[in-house]
C-alpha positions as CSV (number, residue, x, y, z in Angstrom):
1,M,-31.6,12.2,34.0
2,T,-27.8,12.5,34.4
3,M,-27.6,8.7,34.4
4,S,-29.3,8.4,31.0
5,I,-27.0,11.2,29.6
6,R,-23.9,9.3,30.8
7,R,-25.2,6.1,29.3
8,G,-25.9,7.9,26.0
9,A,-22.4,9.4,26.0
10,A,-20.9,6.0,26.8
11,A,-22.8,4.4,24.0
12,L,-21.7,7.1,21.6
13,A,-18.1,6.7,22.6
14,A,-18.4,2.9,22.1
15,V,-19.8,3.4,18.6
16,A,-17.0,5.9,17.7
17,L,-14.3,3.4,18.9
18,L,-15.9,0.6,16.8
19,A,-15.7,2.9,13.7
20,L,-12.0,3.5,14.0
21,P,-10.8,0.1,12.7
22,V,-13.1,0.5,9.7
23,V,-11.5,3.8,8.8
24,A,-8.0,2.3,9.2
25,Q,-8.9,-0.7,7.1
26,A,-10.3,1.6,4.4
27,D,-6.9,3.4,4.2
28,N,-5.0,0.2,4.2
29,K,-7.0,-1.2,1.3
30,H,-4.8,0.9,-1.0
31,V,-1.7,-0.5,0.7
32,S,-2.9,-4.0,0.3
33,E,-3.6,-3.4,-3.4
34,A,-0.2,-1.8,-3.8
35,I,1.5,-4.9,-2.3
36,E,-0.4,-7.2,-4.6
37,H,0.6,-5.3,-7.7
38,A,4.2,-4.9,-6.5
39,K,4.3,-8.7,-6.1
40,G,3.0,-9.0,-9.6
41,A,5.7,-6.6,-10.8
42,A,8.4,-8.7,-9.0
43,N,7.1,-12.0,-10.5
44,H,6.9,-10.6,-14.0
45,G,10.4,-9.1,-13.7
46,K,11.8,-12.4,-12.5
47,Q,10.3,-14.0,-15.6
48,G,12.0,-11.4,-17.8
49,H,8.8,-9.5,-18.7
50,A,10.0,-5.9,-18.2
51,D,6.8,-4.3,-19.8
52,A,4.4,-6.3,-17.5
53,A,6.6,-5.5,-14.5
54,A,6.4,-1.8,-15.3
55,Q,2.6,-2.0,-15.7
56,H,2.2,-3.7,-12.4
57,A,4.6,-1.4,-10.7
58,E,2.7,1.6,-12.1
59,E,-0.6,0.3,-10.7
60,A,1.1,-0.4,-7.3
61,L,2.4,3.1,-7.3
62,K,-1.1,4.6,-7.9
63,H,-2.4,2.7,-4.9
64,A,0.5,3.5,-2.7
65,Q,0.1,7.2,-3.5
66,A,-3.6,7.0,-2.8
67,A,-3.1,5.3,0.6
68,G,-3.1,8.6,2.5
69,V,-1.0,7.3,5.3
70,K,2.0,9.1,6.9
71,N,4.6,6.4,7.2
72,P,8.3,6.3,6.3
73,H,7.9,2.7,5.0
74,L,5.2,4.0,2.6
75,D,7.5,6.7,1.4
76,E,10.3,4.2,0.8
77,G,7.9,1.8,-0.9
78,I,6.9,4.6,-3.3
79,K,10.5,5.4,-4.1
80,E,11.2,1.7,-4.8
81,L,8.1,1.5,-7.1
82,K,9.2,4.5,-9.0
83,E,12.6,2.8,-9.6
84,S,10.8,-0.4,-10.6
85,V,8.7,1.5,-13.2
86,A,11.7,3.2,-14.6
87,H,13.8,0.1,-14.9
88,G,10.8,-1.9,-16.3
89,K,10.3,0.7,-19.0
90,A,14.0,0.6,-19.8
91,G,13.8,-3.1,-20.3
92,H,15.7,-4.1,-17.1
93,A,13.3,-6.8,-15.9
94,D,15.7,-8.2,-13.3
95,V,16.4,-4.8,-11.7
96,A,12.7,-3.9,-11.9
97,A,11.9,-7.1,-9.9
98,Q,14.5,-6.2,-7.3
99,H,13.0,-2.8,-6.7
100,A,9.5,-4.3,-6.7
101,D,10.6,-6.8,-4.0
102,A,12.0,-4.0,-1.9
103,A,8.7,-2.1,-2.3
104,V,6.8,-5.2,-1.1
105,M,9.1,-5.3,2.0
106,H,8.5,-1.7,2.8
107,L,4.8,-1.6,2.1
108,S,4.3,-4.7,4.2
109,E,5.5,-2.6,7.2
110,V,2.9,0.1,6.7
111,K,0.4,0.0,9.6
């Protein structure tokens, strides 16, 4: 009887361990989306499209804030995205692109 209980506990533990990466990936989906939109913001900013840069940076910001991860790189990425949005809305496409690039750098370090 104790042997089957141990096997059952071991099986339960194995299932729990397998589920952990799925949870981590679900959280990182927002980070991945934030990176993609931040890259879009940087590209549009480099092309001189300040409005499009601001729109992508805003979308990236929403995803970054929804990531639900405690990480200093995420915090810095959010700060950079806020700057990118502000500069894009002010018509400073080149500066918006610089901040979006910095956001990509930080967000890429979020684990």
